[in-house]
TORLO-354945 format. One record per residue (C-alpha): residue in three letters; x, y, z. Coordinates in Angstrom, 1 decimal. Example, Ala and Ser with C-alpha at 12.3 -4.5 7.8 and 13.67 -1.06 7.14 Angstrom:
% residues 2
{site 'ala' {12.3 -4.5 7.8}}
{site 'ser' {13.7 -1.1 7.1}}
//
This chain:
% residues 195
{site 'met' {0.0 0.0 0.0}}
{site 'thr' {1.4 3.4 -1.0}}
{site 'ser' {1.6 6.3 1.4}}
{site 'thr' {-1.2 8.0 -0.5}}
{site 'asp' {-3.4 4.9 -0.1}}
{site 'arg' {-2.5 4.8 3.6}}
{site 'ala' {-3.5 8.5 4.0}}
{site 'ala' {-6.7 8.0 2.2}}
{site 'asp' {-7.5 4.9 4.3}}
{site 'leu' {-6.8 6.8 7.7}}
{site 'pro' {-10.5 7.7 8.4}}
{site 'arg' {-11.7 4.1 8.0}}
{site 'arg' {-8.8 2.8 10.1}}
{site 'leu' {-9.5 5.5 12.8}}
{site 'arg' {-13.2 4.5 12.9}}
{site 'glu' {-12.2 0.9 13.4}}
{site 'gly' {-10.0 1.9 16.4}}
{site 'asp' {-6.7 1.1 14.7}}
{site 'ser' {-4.0 2.4 17.1}}
{site 'ala' {-1.5 2.5 14.2}}
{site 'ala' {-3.8 4.9 12.5}}
{site 'glu' {-3.8 7.1 15.6}}
{site 'arg' {0.0 7.1 15.6}}
{site 'glu' {0.1 8.0 11.9}}
{site 'ile' {-2.3 10.9 12.5}}
{site 'phe' {-0.2 12.1 15.4}}
{site 'asp' {3.1 11.8 13.5}}
{site 'arg' {1.6 13.5 10.4}}
{site 'tyr' {0.0 16.5 12.1}}
{site 'ala' {1.5 17.2 15.6}}
{site 'thr' {4.4 19.3 14.5}}
{site 'arg' {2.3 21.4 12.1}}
{site 'leu' {-0.4 21.9 14.7}}
{site 'ser' {2.2 22.9 17.3}}
{site 'gly' {3.7 25.5 14.9}}
{site 'leu' {0.2 26.8 14.2}}
{site 'ala' {-0.5 27.2 17.9}}
{site 'glu' {2.8 28.9 18.6}}
{site 'gln' {2.1 31.3 15.7}}
{site 'his' {-1.0 32.7 17.5}}
{site 'leu' {0.7 33.3 20.8}}
{site 'gly' {2.4 36.5 21.8}}
{site 'arg' {5.8 36.3 23.5}}
{site 'gly' {4.4 36.9 26.9}}
{site 'leu' {1.9 34.0 26.6}}
{site 'lys' {4.6 31.7 25.2}}
{site 'arg' {6.1 31.8 28.7}}
{site 'arg' {2.8 30.2 30.0}}
{site 'ile' {1.4 28.3 27.1}}
{site 'asp' {3.4 25.7 25.1}}
{site 'gly' {2.1 24.7 21.6}}
{site 'ala' {3.1 21.1 22.3}}
{site 'asp' {0.9 21.0 25.4}}
{site 'ile' {-2.0 22.4 23.4}}
{site 'val' {-1.5 19.8 20.7}}
{site 'gln' {-1.3 16.9 23.3}}
{site 'ser' {-4.7 18.1 24.6}}
{site 'val' {-6.1 18.4 21.1}}
{site 'phe' {-5.1 14.8 20.2}}
{site 'his' {-6.5 13.5 23.5}}
{site 'thr' {-9.8 15.1 22.8}}
{site 'phe' {-9.8 14.1 19.1}}
{site 'phe' {-9.0 10.4 19.8}}
{site 'lys' {-11.5 10.2 22.7}}
{site 'arg' {-14.3 11.8 20.7}}
{site 'ser' {-13.4 9.7 17.6}}
{site 'ala' {-13.7 6.5 19.6}}
{site 'arg' {-17.2 7.6 20.7}}
{site 'gly' {-18.1 8.1 17.0}}
{site 'glu' {-18.8 11.9 17.4}}
{site 'phe' {-17.1 12.8 14.2}}
{site 'gln' {-18.0 12.0 10.6}}
{site 'ile' {-14.7 12.0 8.8}}
{site 'asp' {-14.4 10.8 5.2}}
{site 'ser' {-11.0 12.1 4.2}}
{site 'ser' {-7.6 12.9 5.6}}
{site 'ser' {-8.2 16.6 4.7}}
{site 'gln' {-11.2 16.6 7.0}}
{site 'ile' {-9.0 15.2 9.7}}
{site 'trp' {-6.6 18.1 9.2}}
{site 'arg' {-9.4 20.7 9.2}}
{site 'leu' {-10.9 19.2 12.3}}
{site 'leu' {-7.6 19.1 14.2}}
{site 'val' {-6.9 22.8 13.2}}
{site 'his' {-10.4 23.7 14.4}}
{site 'ile' {-9.9 21.9 17.8}}
{site 'thr' {-6.5 23.5 18.2}}
{site 'met' {-7.7 27.0 17.6}}
{site 'met' {-10.7 26.5 20.0}}
{site 'arg' {-8.4 25.1 22.7}}
{site 'leu' {-5.8 27.8 22.1}}
{site 'his' {-8.4 30.6 22.3}}
{site 'arg' {-9.8 29.1 25.6}}
{site 'lys' {-6.3 29.0 27.0}}
{site 'val' {-5.5 32.6 25.9}}
{site 'arg' {-8.8 33.8 27.5}}
{site 'tyr' {-7.9 32.0 30.7}}
{site 'his' {-4.4 33.6 30.9}}
{site 'leu' {-5.6 37.0 30.0}}
{site 'ala' {-8.3 37.1 32.7}}
{site 'asp' {-7.8 40.0 35.1}}
{site 'arg' {-6.3 38.0 38.0}}
{site 'arg' {-4.1 35.9 35.8}}
{site 'ser' {-3.2 38.5 33.2}}
{site 'val' {0.2 38.3 31.7}}
{site 'ala' {0.2 42.1 31.7}}
{site 'ala' {-0.1 42.1 35.5}}
{site 'glu' {3.2 40.2 35.8}}
{site 'glu' {6.2 42.3 36.8}}
{site 'ser' {9.4 41.4 35.1}}
{site 'arg' {12.1 40.2 37.5}}
{site 'pro' {15.4 42.1 37.5}}
{site 'asp' {17.2 39.1 36.3}}
{site 'asp' {14.9 38.6 33.4}}
{site 'ser' {16.9 39.3 30.2}}
{site 'ser' {13.9 39.7 27.9}}
{site 'pro' {12.7 43.2 27.2}}
{site 'ser' {9.5 44.4 28.9}}
{site 'glu' {6.4 43.9 26.9}}
{site 'glu' {3.1 45.5 26.6}}
{site 'ile' {0.9 42.4 26.8}}
{site 'gly' {-2.8 42.4 27.4}}
{site 'arg' {-3.3 46.0 26.3}}
{site 'glu' {-6.1 47.0 24.0}}
{site 'pro' {-5.3 46.9 20.3}}
{site 'asp' {-4.3 50.2 18.7}}
{site 'pro' {-6.9 51.6 16.3}}
{site 'ala' {-4.9 50.4 13.3}}
{site 'ala' {-4.8 46.8 14.6}}
{site 'ala' {-8.5 46.9 15.5}}
{site 'ala' {-9.3 48.3 12.0}}
{site 'asp' {-7.2 45.5 10.4}}
{site 'leu' {-9.2 42.9 12.4}}
{site 'val' {-12.5 44.3 11.3}}
{site 'asp' {-11.3 44.3 7.7}}
{site 'gln' {-10.2 40.7 8.0}}
{site 'ile' {-13.6 39.7 9.4}}
{site 'gln' {-15.5 41.6 6.8}}
{site 'ser' {-13.3 40.0 4.1}}
{site 'leu' {-14.0 36.6 5.7}}
{site 'leu' {-17.8 37.1 5.5}}
{site 'ala' {-17.9 39.0 2.2}}
{site 'gly' {-20.6 37.7 -0.1}}
{site 'leu' {-21.9 35.2 2.5}}
{site 'pro' {-25.5 35.1 3.9}}
{site 'asp' {-26.1 36.6 7.4}}
{site 'leu' {-26.3 33.0 8.7}}
{site 'tyr' {-22.5 32.8 8.5}}
{site 'cys' {-22.1 35.9 10.5}}
{site 'his' {-24.4 34.5 13.2}}
{site 'val' {-22.6 31.2 13.2}}
{site 'leu' {-19.2 32.9 13.6}}
{site 'asp' {-20.4 35.2 16.3}}
{site 'trp' {-22.0 32.5 18.4}}
{site 'arg' {-19.0 30.1 17.9}}
{site 'leu' {-16.6 32.8 19.0}}
{site 'gln' {-18.7 33.3 22.1}}
{site 'gly' {-18.2 29.6 22.9}}
{site 'tyr' {-21.5 28.1 21.9}}
{site 'ser' {-21.5 24.5 20.8}}
{site 'val' {-22.5 23.4 17.3}}
{site 'ala' {-25.7 21.9 18.8}}
{site 'glu' {-26.6 25.2 20.6}}
{site 'ile' {-25.9 27.3 17.4}}
{site 'ala' {-28.1 24.9 15.3}}
{site 'asn' {-30.9 25.1 17.9}}
{site 'lys' {-30.7 29.0 18.0}}
{site 'leu' {-30.8 29.3 14.2}}
{site 'gly' {-33.3 26.4 13.6}}
{site 'ile' {-30.9 24.6 11.3}}
{site 'ser' {-29.1 21.2 11.3}}
{site 'arg' {-25.8 20.7 13.0}}
{site 'arg' {-24.5 19.6 9.6}}
{site 'thr' {-25.3 23.1 8.2}}
{site 'val' {-23.4 24.7 11.1}}
{site 'tyr' {-20.4 22.4 10.4}}
{site 'arg' {-20.5 23.3 6.7}}
{site 'ala' {-20.6 27.0 7.6}}
{site 'leu' {-17.7 26.6 10.0}}
{site 'asp' {-15.7 24.6 7.4}}
{site 'leu' {-16.2 27.3 4.8}}
{site 'leu' {-15.2 30.1 7.2}}
{site 'gln' {-12.1 28.1 8.2}}
{site 'glu' {-11.1 27.5 4.6}}
{site 'arg' {-11.5 31.2 3.9}}
{site 'leu' {-9.5 32.1 7.0}}
{site 'met' {-6.7 29.7 6.0}}
{site 'glu' {-6.7 31.2 2.4}}
{site 'gln' {-6.4 34.7 3.9}}
{site 'ala' {-3.5 33.6 6.1}}
{site 'gly' {-1.8 32.0 3.1}}
{site 'asp' {-2.3 35.2 1.1}}
{site 'arg' {-0.8 37.4 3.8}}
{site 'glu' {2.3 35.0 4.1}}
{site 'ala' {2.8 35.0 0.3}}
//
């Protein structure tokens, strides 16, 4: 079996509980996911949050929920998109936790023996950064029905797919499709900015 055939066969093997498939998935995606998580952390947060720890947690959740049959995965590209989604949700949750008032990185005082420069972490974004974010979100939602805006808004607030589907009176599958499309657009935007 070629490596392409093995990759295409990963979803079936995962559904069947093949531990070798789990190992292959981990080996294939862990480093990339860790890099993705690290990219989204400021230097101050990197002292508290490690991308590898996030990824370990992501795979724990992914494999546990896969074993319970909670995911419908038909291709290796869906595995990647789902892992990216779980990583970003886990990362955002960790960042919110560490930026809360009592735990805020900005509240930490640098020690005299700390050789790193002082940082302004946890501050409000400057107007240019805020405008850039608004532009990115508008670009992400451009040409899409209002449904996508509602799905994104409620998802960013932490609502589950089932809760969003219930609020909008649509199926969970429709919510997943909307989130997949938004994620694809977001990844395209990120690729365009890197190019």
